[in-house]
MARBA-3410 file (N, C-alpha, C, O; in Angstrom, 1 decimal):
226
-2.4,-5.8,-10.9,-0.9,-5.0,-10.8,-0.2,-5.5,-11.9,0.7,-4.8,-12.3 ~ -0.4,-6.6,-12.6,0.3,-6.9,-13.7,-0.3,-6.5,-14.8,0.6,-6.4,-15.7 ~ -1.4,-6.2,-15.1,-1.9,-6.0,-15.9,-2.2,-4.5,-16.4,-2.6,-4.2,-17.6 ~ -2.0,-3.5,-15.2,-1.8,-2.2,-15.1,-0.4,-1.9,-16.0,-0.2,-1.1,-16.9 ~ 0.4,-2.6,-15.6,1.8,-2.2,-16.3,2.0,-2.8,-17.8,2.6,-2.3,-18.7
1.4,-3.9,-17.9,1.4,-4.4,-19.3,0.5,-3.3,-20.5,0.8,-3.1,-21.7 ~ -0.6,-2.7,-19.6,-1.0,-1.2,-20.3,-0.4,-0.4,-21.4,-0.4,0.0,-22.6 ~ 0.5,-0.2,-19.5,1.3,1.3,-19.3,2.4,0.9,-20.6,2.7,1.9,-21.3 ~ 3.0,-0.2,-20.9,3.8,-0.3,-21.5,2.8,-1.1,-23.2,3.4,-1.9,-23.8 ~ 1.9,-0.8,-23.4,1.5,-1.4,-24.6,1.1,0.0,-25.3,1.3,0.3,-26.5
0.5,0.8,-24.4,0.0,1.9,-24.8,0.5,3.2,-24.9,-0.2,4.1,-25.4 ~ 2.2,3.4,-24.2,2.5,4.4,-24.5,4.6,3.9,-24.8,5.2,2.9,-24.7 ~ 4.9,5.0,-25.2,6.2,4.5,-25.6,7.0,4.8,-24.1,6.6,5.5,-23.1 ~ 8.7,3.9,-24.2,8.9,3.8,-23.0,9.5,4.9,-23.1,10.3,4.8,-22.2 ~ 9.8,6.0,-23.6,11.0,7.4,-23.9,10.0,8.1,-23.2,10.5,8.8,-22.3
8.3,8.4,-23.4,7.6,9.4,-22.8,7.1,9.1,-21.4,6.2,9.8,-20.9 ~ 7.7,7.8,-20.6,6.9,7.9,-19.4,7.9,8.4,-18.0,9.2,8.3,-17.9 ~ 7.3,8.7,-17.2,7.9,10.1,-16.1,9.1,9.5,-15.7,10.0,10.3,-15.4 ~ 9.3,8.2,-15.6,10.6,7.5,-14.6,11.7,7.4,-16.0,12.8,6.9,-15.8 ~ 11.4,7.7,-17.1,12.2,7.3,-18.2,13.6,8.3,-17.9,13.6,9.4,-17.4
14.7,7.6,-18.4,16.5,7.9,-18.1,16.9,7.8,-19.3,17.0,6.7,-19.6 ~ 17.2,8.7,-20.3,18.6,8.8,-21.0,19.4,7.8,-21.0,19.5,6.8,-21.8 ~ 20.4,8.2,-19.5,21.1,7.7,-19.0,21.0,7.4,-17.7,20.4,8.2,-17.0 ~ 21.6,6.4,-17.0,20.9,5.8,-15.4,22.2,6.2,-14.9,22.7,5.3,-14.3 ~ 22.9,7.4,-15.0,24.1,8.0,-14.6,24.8,7.4,-12.8,25.8,6.8,-12.4
23.6,8.0,-12.1,24.1,8.1,-10.6,23.5,6.3,-10.0,23.6,5.9,-8.8 ~ 22.8,5.4,-11.2,23.0,4.6,-11.0,24.2,3.2,-11.1,24.5,2.3,-10.5 ~ 24.6,3.8,-12.6,26.1,3.3,-12.8,26.9,3.6,-11.8,27.5,2.8,-11.1 ~ 27.0,4.7,-11.8,27.8,5.5,-10.6,28.0,4.5,-9.2,29.1,4.4,-8.7 ~ 27.4,4.2,-9.0,26.9,3.9,-7.4,27.1,2.4,-7.7,27.3,1.8,-6.6
27.2,1.4,-8.9,27.1,0.1,-9.1,29.2,0.3,-8.7,29.8,-0.4,-7.9 ~ 29.6,1.2,-9.3,30.7,1.1,-9.4,31.4,1.3,-8.4,32.4,0.6,-8.1 ~ 30.9,2.5,-7.5,31.7,2.7,-6.4,31.6,1.7,-5.2,32.1,2.0,-4.1 ~ 30.6,0.1,-5.5,30.6,-0.9,-4.6,32.1,-1.5,-5.0,32.0,-2.6,-4.6 ~ 33.2,-1.4,-5.5,34.3,-1.7,-5.8,34.4,-3.3,-6.4,35.5,-3.8,-6.7
33.0,-4.1,-6.6,32.8,-5.3,-7.5,33.5,-4.7,-9.1,33.6,-3.7,-9.6 ~ 33.9,-5.8,-9.3,34.4,-5.7,-10.7,33.2,-6.1,-11.7,32.0,-6.2,-11.4 ~ 33.8,-6.3,-13.3,33.2,-7.2,-13.8,32.3,-8.1,-13.9,31.2,-8.0,-14.4 ~ 32.9,-9.6,-13.1,32.3,-10.4,-12.9,31.1,-10.7,-11.8,30.3,-11.6,-11.8 ~ 31.0,-9.1,-10.6,29.8,-9.1,-10.1,28.4,-9.5,-10.9,28.1,-9.2,-12.1
27.7,-10.0,-10.3,26.5,-10.8,-10.6,25.3,-9.4,-9.9,25.2,-9.0,-8.8 ~ 24.5,-9.0,-11.1,23.7,-7.6,-10.6,22.4,-8.4,-11.3,22.4,-9.1,-12.3 ~ 21.3,-7.9,-10.6,19.7,-8.1,-10.9,19.7,-6.6,-11.1,20.4,-5.8,-10.6 ~ 18.7,-6.6,-11.9,18.2,-4.8,-12.0,16.8,-5.0,-11.9,16.3,-5.4,-13.0 ~ 16.0,-4.8,-10.7,14.7,-5.9,-10.2,13.7,-4.5,-10.6,14.2,-3.4,-10.3
12.7,-4.6,-11.0,11.5,-3.4,-12.5,12.4,-2.8,-13.6,12.0,-1.9,-14.2 ~ 13.7,-3.5,-13.9,14.1,-3.0,-14.3,13.6,-2.5,-16.2,13.9,-1.5,-16.8 ~ 12.4,-3.8,-16.6,11.8,-3.2,-17.5,12.5,-3.0,-18.8,13.3,-3.6,-19.4 ~ 11.9,-2.0,-19.1,12.4,-1.2,-20.3,13.4,0.1,-20.3,13.6,1.0,-21.1 ~ 14.2,-0.4,-18.7,15.1,0.5,-18.6,16.5,0.6,-19.6,16.7,-0.4,-20.3
17.6,2.0,-19.5,18.4,1.5,-20.3,19.4,1.2,-19.8,20.4,1.1,-20.6 ~ 19.5,1.2,-18.1,20.8,0.4,-17.4,21.4,-1.1,-17.8,22.5,-1.5,-17.5 ~ 20.6,-1.5,-18.3,20.9,-2.7,-19.1,21.7,-2.0,-19.6,22.3,-1.4,-18.8 ~ 21.9,-1.8,-20.6,22.7,-1.1,-22.1,24.0,-0.7,-21.2,25.1,-1.4,-21.3 ~ 23.8,0.3,-20.3,25.3,1.1,-19.8,26.1,-0.3,-19.3,27.2,-0.4,-19.8
25.6,-1.4,-18.2,26.5,-1.9,-18.0,26.9,-3.1,-19.0,27.9,-3.7,-18.7 ~ 26.4,-3.4,-19.8,26.8,-4.3,-21.0,28.0,-3.1,-21.6,28.9,-3.9,-21.8 ~ 28.3,-2.0,-21.9,28.8,-1.4,-22.5,30.2,-1.3,-21.5,31.3,-1.6,-21.9 ~ 29.9,-0.8,-20.1,30.9,-1.1,-19.3,31.8,-2.3,-18.8,32.8,-2.2,-18.1 ~ 31.3,-3.5,-19.2,32.2,-4.8,-19.3,31.3,-5.6,-18.2,32.0,-6.4,-17.6
30.1,-5.5,-17.9,29.3,-6.3,-17.0,29.1,-7.3,-17.9,29.1,-7.1,-19.1 ~ 28.8,-8.5,-17.3,28.3,-9.5,-17.9,27.7,-10.8,-17.6,27.5,-11.6,-18.5 ~ 27.3,-11.1,-16.1,26.4,-11.3,-15.3,25.2,-10.4,-14.4,25.1,-10.0,-13.2 ~ 24.0,-10.2,-15.9,23.5,-9.3,-15.6,22.1,-9.9,-15.8,22.0,-10.6,-16.8 ~ 20.9,-9.8,-14.7,19.4,-10.5,-14.8,18.8,-9.1,-14.4,19.1,-8.5,-13.4
17.7,-8.6,-15.3,16.2,-7.9,-15.7,15.4,-8.6,-15.4,15.3,-9.7,-15.9 ~ 14.7,-8.0,-14.4,13.6,-8.7,-13.7,12.2,-7.5,-13.7,12.2,-6.4,-13.3 ~ 11.1,-8.2,-14.2,10.1,-7.2,-14.4,8.8,-7.8,-14.6,8.5,-8.6,-15.4 ~ 7.6,-7.2,-13.4,6.4,-8.0,-14.0,5.7,-7.7,-15.3,4.7,-8.4,-15.5 ~ 6.2,-6.7,-16.4,5.4,-6.8,-17.4,6.4,-7.5,-19.0,7.5,-7.0,-19.3
5.7,-8.5,-19.7,6.5,-8.8,-20.5,6.5,-7.6,-21.6,7.5,-7.5,-22.4 ~ 6.1,-7.3,-21.6,6.1,-5.7,-22.7,6.9,-4.8,-22.6,7.3,-4.4,-23.6 ~ 7.5,-4.3,-21.2,8.5,-4.0,-21.3,9.8,-4.1,-21.2,10.6,-3.2,-21.3 ~ 10.2,-5.7,-20.8,11.3,-6.5,-21.1,11.2,-6.5,-22.3,12.4,-6.5,-22.8 ~ 10.0,-6.6,-23.6,10.3,-6.7,-25.1,10.5,-5.6,-24.9,11.7,-5.7,-24.9
10.2,-4.2,-24.8,11.4,-2.8,-25.7,12.6,-3.3,-25.3,13.3,-3.5,-26.3 ~ 13.4,-3.8,-24.0,14.6,-3.5,-23.9,15.4,-4.6,-24.9,16.4,-4.4,-25.6 ~ 14.7,-5.6,-24.7,15.2,-7.1,-25.9,15.2,-6.5,-27.1,16.4,-6.4,-27.4 ~ 14.2,-5.8,-28.1,14.1,-5.2,-28.8,15.3,-4.0,-29.6,15.7,-3.9,-30.8 ~ 15.6,-3.2,-28.1,16.5,-2.4,-28.1,18.1,-2.7,-28.3,18.9,-2.1,-28.9
18.2,-3.9,-27.6,19.5,-4.6,-27.4,19.7,-5.4,-28.4,20.9,-5.6,-28.5 ~ 19.0,-6.1,-29.3,19.2,-7.1,-30.2,20.3,-8.4,-30.0,20.2,-9.3,-29.1 ~ 21.0,-8.4,-30.8,21.9,-9.7,-30.2,22.5,-9.4,-29.1,22.8,-10.4,-28.5 ~ 23.0,-8.1,-28.3,23.7,-8.0,-27.4,23.0,-8.1,-26.3,23.6,-7.7,-25.2 ~ 21.3,-8.6,-26.4,20.7,-9.0,-24.9,21.1,-10.3,-24.8,20.9,-10.9,-23.7
21.7,-11.0,-25.8,21.5,-12.4,-25.6,21.9,-13.2,-24.5,21.4,-14.3,-24.2 ~ 23.0,-12.3,-23.8,23.3,-12.0,-22.8,22.8,-12.1,-21.5,23.3,-12.8,-20.6 ~ 22.0,-11.3,-21.2,21.2,-11.4,-19.9,20.3,-12.1,-20.0,19.9,-12.5,-21.1 ~ 19.5,-12.4,-18.4,19.2,-13.1,-18.7,17.5,-12.3,-17.6,17.2,-11.6,-16.7 ~ 16.9,-13.1,-18.6,15.2,-11.7,-18.8,14.5,-12.7,-17.6,14.8,-13.9,-17.7
13.9,-12.4,-16.8,12.5,-12.8,-16.0,11.6,-12.0,-15.7,11.7,-10.9,-15.1 ~ 10.5,-12.5,-16.3,9.1,-12.0,-16.2,8.9,-12.8,-15.2,9.2,-14.0,-15.0 ~ 8.3,-11.4,-13.9,7.2,-11.7,-12.9,7.2,-10.8,-11.6,7.9,-9.8,-11.6 ~ 6.6,-11.1,-10.5,6.1,-10.2,-9.3,7.6,-10.2,-8.6,8.4,-11.1,-9.0 ~ 7.8,-9.6,-8.0,8.9,-9.4,-7.0,8.7,-9.9,-5.8,9.5,-10.5,-5.1
7.0,-9.5,-5.6,6.5,-10.1,-4.2,6.1,-11.5,-4.3,5.8,-12.0,-3.3 ~ 6.0,-12.5,-5.6,5.3,-13.4,-5.3,6.5,-14.6,-5.6,6.8,-15.6,-5.0 ~ 7.2,-14.0,-6.9,8.3,-15.4,-6.7,9.6,-15.2,-6.0,10.1,-14.1,-5.7 ~ 10.2,-16.6,-5.7,11.0,-16.6,-5.3,12.7,-16.5,-5.7,13.3,-17.6,-5.9 ~ 13.0,-16.1,-5.7,14.7,-15.6,-6.4,15.8,-17.2,-5.7,15.4,-17.9,-4.7
16.6,-17.4,-6.2,17.4,-18.2,-5.9,18.4,-17.5,-4.8,18.7,-16.3,-4.9 ~ 19.0,-18.5,-3.7,19.9,-17.8,-2.6,21.0,-17.9,-3.0,21.4,-18.8,-3.8 ~ 21.9,-16.4,-2.4,23.1,-16.5,-2.4,23.4,-16.1,-3.9,24.5,-16.5,-4.1 ~ 22.9,-15.5,-5.1,22.8,-15.8,-6.7,23.1,-14.4,-6.9,23.4,-14.4,-8.1 ~ 23.2,-13.1,-6.3,23.6,-11.7,-6.6,24.4,-10.7,-5.7,24.0,-10.2,-4.6
25.5,-10.4,-6.6,26.6,-9.0,-5.7,25.9,-8.3,-5.5,25.7,-8.0,-4.3 ~ 25.4,-7.7,-6.3,24.5,-6.0,-6.4,22.9,-6.5,-7.0,22.5,-7.2,-7.9 ~ 22.2,-5.7,-6.0,20.2,-6.2,-6.3,20.1,-4.0,-6.5,20.4,-3.1,-5.7 ~ 19.7,-4.0,-7.7,19.3,-2.4,-8.2,17.8,-2.5,-8.4,17.3,-3.5,-8.9 ~ 17.1,-1.3,-7.9,16.2,-1.0,-7.9,15.9,0.4,-8.0,16.3,1.2,-7.1
15.2,0.8,-9.4,15.2,2.2,-9.6,13.7,2.9,-9.6,13.3,3.3,-10.7 ~ 12.9,3.0,-8.5,11.5,3.4,-9.1,10.6,2.2,-8.9,9.4,2.4,-9.2 ~ 10.9,1.0,-8.3,10.1,0.0,-8.2,9.4,-0.2,-6.4,8.2,-0.2,-6.1 ~ 10.5,-0.3,-5.7,10.1,-0.3,-4.3,8.4,0.6,-3.8,7.4,0.2,-3.4 ~ 8.8,1.9,-4.2,7.8,2.8,-3.7,6.5,2.6,-4.0,5.5,3.3,-3.7
6.5,1.3,-5.0,5.1,1.3,-5.5,3.8,0.2,-4.5,2.6,0.1,-4.8 ~ 4.6,-0.7,-3.2,4.2,-1.5,-3.0,3.6,-0.8,-1.4,4.4,-0.7,-0.4 ~ 2.3,-0.4,-1.2,2.0,0.1,-0.2,1.6,-1.0,0.3,1.7,-0.7,1.6 ~ 1.4,-1.8,0.2,0.8,-2.8,1.4,2.5,-3.6,2.4,3.6,-3.9,1.9 ~ 2.2,-3.6,3.3,3.5,-4.1,4.4,4.1,-5.5,3.9,5.2,-6.0,3.8
2.6,-6.0,3.7,3.1,-7.9,3.3,3.8,-7.5,2.2,4.9,-7.9,2.2 ~ 3.5,-7.0,1.2,4.5,-6.9,0.1,5.8,-6.1,0.2,6.6,-6.0,-0.8 ~ 6.0,-5.6,0.9,7.1,-5.1,1.3,8.4,-6.3,2.0,9.6,-6.5,1.7 ~ 7.6,-6.9,3.0,8.1,-8.1,3.3,8.5,-8.7,2.3,9.5,-8.5,1.7 ~ 7.8,-9.3,2.1,8.2,-10.6,1.1,9.4,-10.2,-0.1,10.1,-11.1,-0.6
9.6,-8.5,-0.6,10.0,-7.9,-1.5,11.6,-8.0,-0.4,12.8,-8.3,-0.7 ~ 11.3,-7.7,0.5,13.1,-7.1,1.5,13.3,-9.0,1.5,14.2,-9.4,0.9 ~ 12.4,-10.0,2.3,13.0,-10.9,2.1,13.5,-11.9,1.2,14.0,-12.9,1.5 ~ 13.3,-11.4,-0.2,13.5,-11.6,-1.5,15.2,-10.9,-1.8,15.9,-11.4,-2.7 ~ 15.7,-10.0,-1.0,16.8,-9.7,-1.6,17.5,-10.2,-0.3,18.5,-10.8,-0.6
17.2,-10.1,1.4,18.1,-10.9,1.7,18.4,-12.3,1.7,19.3,-12.9,2.2 ~ 17.4,-12.9,0.9,17.9,-14.4,0.1,18.4,-14.3,-0.7,19.5,-14.9,-0.6 ~ 18.4,-13.7,-1.8,19.3,-13.3,-3.4,20.4,-12.7,-3.1,21.3,-13.3,-3.7 ~ 20.7,-11.7,-2.2,21.9,-11.3,-2.5,22.8,-11.9,-1.4,22.5,-11.9,-0.2 ~ 24.5,-12.4,-2.1,25.1,-12.6,-1.2,25.4,-12.0,0.2,24.9,-10.9,0.4
26.1,-12.7,1.1,26.3,-12.3,2.3,27.6,-10.9,1.4,28.1,-11.0,0.3 ~ 27.6,-10.0,2.2,28.6,-8.7,2.0,28.1,-8.0,0.5,28.9,-7.3,-0.1 ~ 27.3,-8.2,0.1,26.6,-7.9,-1.3,25.9,-6.6,-0.8,25.8,-6.1,0.3 ~ 25.3,-6.2,-2.0,25.1,-4.8,-1.8,23.5,-4.6,-2.3,23.3,-5.1,-3.4 ~ 22.6,-4.1,-2.0,21.4,-3.3,-2.5,21.3,-2.2,-2.7,21.3,-1.4,-1.7
21.1,-1.7,-3.9,20.7,0.2,-4.4,19.2,0.2,-4.5,18.4,-0.3,-5.2 ~ 19.1,1.1,-3.4,17.6,1.1,-3.8,17.0,2.7,-4.0,17.4,3.6,-3.1 ~ 16.2,3.0,-5.0,16.2,4.6,-5.2,14.7,4.5,-5.4,14.1,3.6,-6.1 ~ 13.9,5.8,-4.5,12.4,5.8,-4.2,12.1,7.4,-4.4,13.0,8.3,-4.5 ~ 11.0,7.6,-4.3,11.0,8.7,-4.4,10.8,9.6,-2.9,9.9,9.3,-2.2
11.4,10.5,-2.6,12.1,11.2,-1.3,10.8,11.6,-0.9,9.8,11.8,-1.6 ~ 11.0,11.8,0.5,9.4,12.4,1.5,9.0,13.7,0.7,7.9,14.1,0.9 ~ 9.9,14.5,-0.5,9.0,15.8,-0.6,8.8,15.5,-2.2,8.6,16.4,-3.0 ~ 8.8,13.9,-2.6,8.4,13.3,-4.4,7.0,13.6,-4.0,6.4,14.1,-3.1 ~ 6.7,13.0,-5.6,5.3,12.9,-5.6,4.2,12.1,-4.9,4.6,11.1,-4.3
3.2,12.2,-5.0,2.2,11.2,-4.1,1.6,10.4,-5.1,0.6,9.7,-4.6 ~ 1.8,10.4,-6.2,1.1,8.9,-6.9,2.3,9.0,-8.2,3.0,10.0,-8.3 ~ 2.3,8.0,-9.1,2.9,7.5,-10.5,2.3,6.6,-11.1,2.4,5.4,-11.0 ~ 1.4,7.3,-12.1,1.0,6.6,-13.2,-0.5,6.0,-12.9,-0.9,5.0,-13.4 ~ -1.3,6.7,-12.0,-2.7,6.3,-11.2,-2.0,5.6,-10.6,-2.1,4.6,-11.3
-1.1,5.2,-9.5,-1.2,4.4,-8.5,-0.5,5.2,-7.6,0.4,6.0,-7.8 ~ -1.1,4.7,-6.1,-0.1,5.1,-4.8,1.1,5.1,-5.2,1.4,4.7,-6.4 ~ 2.1,5.7,-4.1,2.9,5.3,-3.5,3.4,5.5,-2.2,2.7,6.2,-1.6 ~ 4.6,5.1,-1.5,5.3,5.4,-0.7,6.8,6.1,-0.4,7.9,5.5,-0.4 ~ 6.6,7.6,-0.2,7.8,8.3,-0.2,8.5,8.0,1.0,7.8,7.7,2.0
9.7,7.9,1.0,11.1,7.6,2.0,12.1,8.4,2.3,12.7,9.1,1.4 ~ 12.5,8.5,3.6,13.5,8.9,4.3,14.5,7.8,4.0,14.3,6.7,3.5 ~ 15.7,8.3,4.5,17.1,7.0,4.2,16.7,6.2,5.7,16.7,4.9,5.8 ~ 16.3,7.1,6.8,16.3,6.6,7.9,14.6,5.2,7.4,14.6,4.0,7.6 ~ 13.7,5.8,7.0,12.7,4.7,6.7,12.8,4.2,5.9,11.7,3.9,5.5
13.8,3.7,5.2,14.2,2.7,4.3,15.0,1.9,4.7,15.1,0.8,4.3 ~ 16.1,2.5,6.3,16.7,1.5,6.7,15.6,0.4,7.5,15.6,-0.8,7.3 ~ 15.0,1.1,8.3,13.6,0.4,8.9,12.8,-0.8,8.3,12.5,-1.8,8.9 ~ 12.6,-0.2,7.0,11.9,-1.4,6.2,12.8,-2.3,5.5,12.4,-3.2,4.8 ~ 14.3,-2.0,5.7,15.2,-3.2,5.7,15.7,-3.9,6.2,16.2,-4.9,5.9
15.6,-3.2,7.5,16.3,-4.1,9.0,17.3,-4.2,9.1,18.1,-3.8,8.3 ~ 17.6,-5.0,10.3,18.9,-4.9,11.0,20.2,-5.9,10.3,21.3,-5.8,10.9 ~ 20.0,-6.7,9.2,20.2,-7.4,7.9,21.6,-6.6,7.5,22.8,-7.0,7.5 ~ 20.9,-4.9,7.2,21.5,-4.1,6.0,22.3,-2.7,6.9,21.9,-1.9,7.7 ~ 23.4,-2.8,6.4,23.8,-1.5,7.2,23.6,-0.5,5.8,24.0,-0.9,4.7
23.1,0.6,5.9,23.3,1.6,5.2,24.4,2.5,4.9,24.8,3.2,5.9 ~ 25.0,2.8,3.7,26.6,3.0,3.6,26.7,4.2,3.2,27.8,4.7,3.2 ~ 25.5,4.9,2.6,25.3,6.1,2.3,23.7,6.2,1.5,22.9,5.3,1.1 ~ 23.6,7.5,1.4,22.3,7.9,0.9,22.9,9.1,-0.1,24.0,9.6,0.0 ~ 21.7,9.5,-1.4,21.9,10.3,-1.8,20.7,10.9,-2.5,19.8,10.1,-2.7
20.4,12.2,-2.8,19.2,12.5,-3.3,19.3,13.0,-4.5,20.4,13.6,-4.7 ~ 18.4,12.9,-5.6,18.5,13.6,-6.6,17.3,14.2,-7.3,16.3,13.6,-7.1 ~ 17.3,15.1,-7.9,15.9,15.8,-8.9,15.6,15.0,-10.1,16.3,15.1,-11.2 ~ 14.9,14.4,-10.0,14.8,13.6,-11.6,13.5,14.4,-12.7,12.3,14.7,-12.5 ~ 14.5,14.6,-13.9,13.3,15.8,-14.5,12.8,15.0,-15.9,13.3,14.5,-16.9
11.6,15.0,-15.5,10.9,13.7,-16.4,10.4,14.0,-17.6,9.8,15.1,-17.5 ~ 10.3,13.6,-19.0,10.5,13.6,-20.1,9.1,15.3,-20.1,9.1,16.3,-20.7 ~ 8.4,14.9,-19.5,7.5,16.8,-19.6,8.0,17.4,-19.3,7.6,18.5,-19.6 ~ 9.3,17.3,-18.4,9.4,18.4,-17.4,9.4,18.6,-16.1,10.2,19.1,-15.3 ~ 8.4,18.0,-16.0,8.5,17.7,-14.2,9.8,17.2,-13.3,10.6,16.5,-13.8
9.9,17.6,-12.1,11.2,17.0,-11.3,10.3,16.5,-10.4,9.2,16.8,-9.9 ~ 11.2,15.3,-10.1,10.6,14.3,-9.1,11.7,14.1,-8.0,12.8,13.5,-8.3 ~ 11.4,14.4,-6.7,12.5,14.3,-5.9,12.7,12.6,-5.7,11.8,11.8,-5.9 ~ 13.6,12.4,-5.4,14.2,11.0,-5.5,15.3,10.7,-4.0,16.1,11.5,-3.8 ~ 15.3,9.8,-3.4,16.1,9.6,-2.4,17.0,8.4,-3.1,16.3,7.8,-3.9
18.0,8.0,-3.0,19.4,7.0,-3.5,19.8,6.1,-2.1,20.1,6.9,-1.3 ~ 19.8,5.0,-1.7,20.1,4.4,-0.6,20.9,3.5,-0.8,20.3,2.6,-1.5 ~ 22.2,3.0,-0.6,22.7,1.9,-0.8,23.5,1.2,0.2,24.4,1.6,0.8 ~ 22.8,-0.2,0.4,22.6,-1.2,1.5,23.9,-2.1,1.4,24.5,-2.4,0.3 ~ 24.3,-2.4,2.5,25.3,-3.8,2.3,24.9,-5.0,3.2,24.7,-4.7,4.4
24.7,-6.5,2.8,24.1,-7.1,3.2,25.0,-7.5,4.6,26.2,-7.2,4.3 ~ 25.0,-8.0,5.7,25.9,-8.3,6.6,25.9,-9.3,6.6,25.0,-10.1,6.6 ~ 27.8,-9.6,6.8,28.1,-11.6,6.1,27.4,-12.6,6.9,27.4,-13.8,6.7 ~ 26.8,-11.9,7.8,26.4,-13.1,9.1,25.1,-12.9,8.8,24.4,-13.7,9.4 ~ 24.3,-12.1,8.1,22.8,-12.1,8.0,22.0,-13.5,7.7,22.3,-14.1,6.7
21.6,-13.7,8.0,20.3,-14.6,8.2,18.8,-14.4,7.3,18.2,-13.4,7.3 ~ 18.3,-15.8,6.6,17.3,-14.9,5.9,16.0,-14.8,6.6,15.0,-14.3,6.2 ~ 16.2,-15.5,7.8,15.0,-15.3,8.8,15.1,-13.9,9.4,14.2,-13.5,10.1 ~ 16.5,-13.2,8.8,16.5,-11.9,9.6,15.6,-10.7,9.2,16.2,-9.7,9.2 ~ 14.6,-10.6,9.0,13.5,-9.5,8.7,13.4,-8.8,9.6,13.6,-9.3,10.7
13.2,-7.5,9.5,13.1,-6.1,10.9,11.6,-6.2,11.0,10.7,-6.2,10.2 ~ 11.7,-6.2,12.2,10.3,-6.1,13.1,9.6,-4.4,13.1,8.6,-4.0,13.7 ~ 10.8,-3.8,12.2,10.2,-2.4,12.0,9.7,-1.7,10.9,9.6,-0.5,10.7 ~ 9.2,-2.9,10.1,8.5,-2.6,8.8,7.3,-2.1,9.0,6.9,-1.2,8.4 ~ 6.5,-2.9,10.0,5.1,-2.8,10.4,4.8,-1.3,11.1,3.8,-0.5,10.9
5.9,-1.4,12.0,6.1,-0.4,12.9,5.8,1.4,11.9,5.0,2.3,12.0 ~ 7.3,1.2,10.8,7.5,2.3,10.6,6.7,2.7,8.9,6.8,3.7,8.2 ~ 6.1,1.2,8.6,4.9,1.8,7.9,4.2,2.6,8.5,3.3,3.2,7.8 ~ 4.2,2.8,9.6,3.1,3.6,10.1,3.4,5.4,9.9,2.7,6.4,10.0 ~ 4.8,5.0,9.8,5.2,6.9,9.6,5.5,7.5,8.3,5.6,8.6,7.9
5.7,5.9,7.7,6.0,6.4,5.8,4.9,7.5,5.2,3.7,7.7,5.5 ~ 5.5,7.9,4.3,4.4,8.7,3.7,3.6,8.0,3.0,4.3,7.8,1.9 ~ 2.6,7.5,2.9,2.1,6.7,2.0,0.6,7.7,1.8,-0.2,7.9,2.7 ~ 0.2,8.4,0.4,-0.2,8.4,0.0,-1.5,7.9,-1.0,-1.2,7.1,-1.9 ~ -2.6,8.2,-0.8,-4.0,7.1,-1.7,-4.7,8.1,-2.2,-5.4,8.6,-1.4
-4.7,8.7,-3.4,-5.4,9.6,-4.1,-6.7,9.1,-4.8,-7.4,9.9,-5.4
END
């Protein structure tokens, strides 16, 4: 998987990729709507070359972490930000394999990463990291392809979600506060249907409190392998 994403970012301009957003307006608004101030610790998972980190810095947020499996993707963002990126914590790693520090983040943000996890074991590892790393009462903002979204992306299969299916994956340790639909227009002009879900981790949630629904619900998720 890592080699796939390294190749994508080494052979294509970030601005030409289907998930490119000139401005991550909805993500920024949802982060602001958590009500947390500029001292909030935020991690952007799969952030890579995304410009969300630029907007967060411009808005006044300072405790920022960007995690991506691709060193090439992170290099794009670092080069773009220059010295402004020196305050950002850049992490290269596979979110399904590394272990993040406990109770480290107030807000977990993911735009277009979770839907690539077609293996139930990888999804459980991802959710375990969210449960471990997000502070009690903290937030997870997850945006994936919706039920009527694309069937694949960059040649890889995806899982398409409704809010209920995402809630089932994240389990009883998280409350689904709100969800929104978005039609994302790619640089090539195609329209991709996304669903955004904002979860809040229960103050009493335990690290071991993973949902048994993951295995059952994955059979109902719209997994398309072409």
